[in-house]
C-alpha positions as CSV (number, residue, x, y, z in Angstrom):
1,X,32.4,138.2,1.1
2,X,32.7,133.8,-0.5
3,X,29.5,132.5,1.3
4,X,28.8,128.6,0.7
5,X,25.0,127.7,0.4
6,X,25.7,124.4,-1.5
7,X,26.3,121.1,0.9
8,X,29.0,120.5,-0.7
9,X,32.7,120.9,0.7
10,X,34.8,122.9,-1.0
11,X,38.6,122.5,-1.3
12,X,39.5,126.0,-2.7
13,X,43.0,126.3,-4.0
14,X,42.9,129.6,-6.2
15,X,40.9,132.1,-6.6
16,X,40.4,134.0,-10.3
17,X,38.9,137.6,-11.3
18,X,37.7,137.9,-14.6
19,X,41.1,137.1,-15.9
20,X,41.7,134.9,-15.0
21,X,43.9,135.9,-13.2
22,X,44.7,134.6,-9.4
23,X,44.0,136.5,-6.7
24,X,46.7,137.2,-3.8
25,X,45.2,136.0,0.1
26,X,46.6,135.5,2.9
27,X,47.7,132.2,5.0
28,X,44.9,132.8,7.3
29,X,42.6,132.9,4.5
30,X,43.5,129.9,2.2
31,X,43.3,127.8,4.9
32,X,39.8,128.4,5.4
33,X,39.0,128.1,1.8
34,X,40.6,124.7,1.8
35,X,38.4,122.9,3.9
36,X,35.3,125.4,2.7
37,X,32.0,124.2,4.8
38,X,28.6,124.2,4.1
39,X,27.6,127.6,5.5
40,X,30.5,129.2,5.6
41,X,31.7,132.6,5.2
42,X,34.9,134.1,4.2
43,X,35.6,138.0,3.1
44,X,38.3,137.7,0.0
45,X,39.2,140.9,-1.4
46,X,39.7,141.9,-5.1
47,X,37.0,140.9,-7.9
48,X,36.2,136.6,-7.5
49,X,34.8,135.6,-10.1
50,X,35.9,132.4,-10.4
51,X,37.7,129.7,-8.0
52,X,39.4,126.1,-8.8
53,X,39.0,123.4,-6.6
54,X,39.7,119.8,-6.0
55,X,36.4,117.4,-6.9
56,X,35.9,113.5,-5.3
57,X,38.6,112.1,-8.1
58,X,41.6,114.9,-7.1
59,X,40.9,116.8,-10.4
60,X,41.3,120.4,-11.2
61,X,38.3,122.1,-11.4
62,X,36.8,125.4,-12.0
63,X,34.4,127.1,-10.9
64,X,31.7,130.1,-12.1
65,X,30.8,132.1,-8.7
66,X,26.8,133.3,-8.6
67,X,27.3,137.1,-8.1
68,X,24.5,137.2,-4.8
69,X,21.3,140.1,-5.8
70,X,20.6,142.8,-3.9
71,X,18.1,143.1,-1.7
72,X,14.9,144.3,-2.0
73,X,14.3,145.7,0.8
74,X,16.6,146.4,4.0
75,X,14.5,144.1,6.0
76,X,14.4,141.1,2.3
77,X,16.7,139.1,1.4
78,X,17.7,137.8,-2.1
79,X,18.5,133.6,-1.6
80,X,21.6,133.1,-2.6
81,X,21.5,130.2,-5.9
82,X,23.2,126.9,-4.6
83,X,25.8,125.3,-6.9
84,X,24.4,122.5,-8.7
85,X,26.9,122.2,-11.9
86,X,30.8,123.5,-12.6
87,X,30.8,126.9,-13.7
88,X,29.2,127.8,-10.3
89,X,29.7,128.8,-6.9
90,X,28.1,131.9,-4.6
91,X,29.5,135.9,-3.7
92,X,28.3,137.8,-1.2
């Protein structure tokens, strides 16, 4: 699951696996990712490690996804690391 834990909106066009190959998504998922708002959670299939999105200047930029760490207990959840620079985003 992709989770936007940042205060930023992402216009995600492609999901990429570890080899840089595009991960196929259905039309509904693609539409949700085109305006990936803060707090949004989108279920995706496959091993997504990077995303391509448009930046504020209309340029395509690749972001590496932060893998969420396992919770230390069932009642306690580790926090996601927000995206602060290129090559960062979150995956649950």
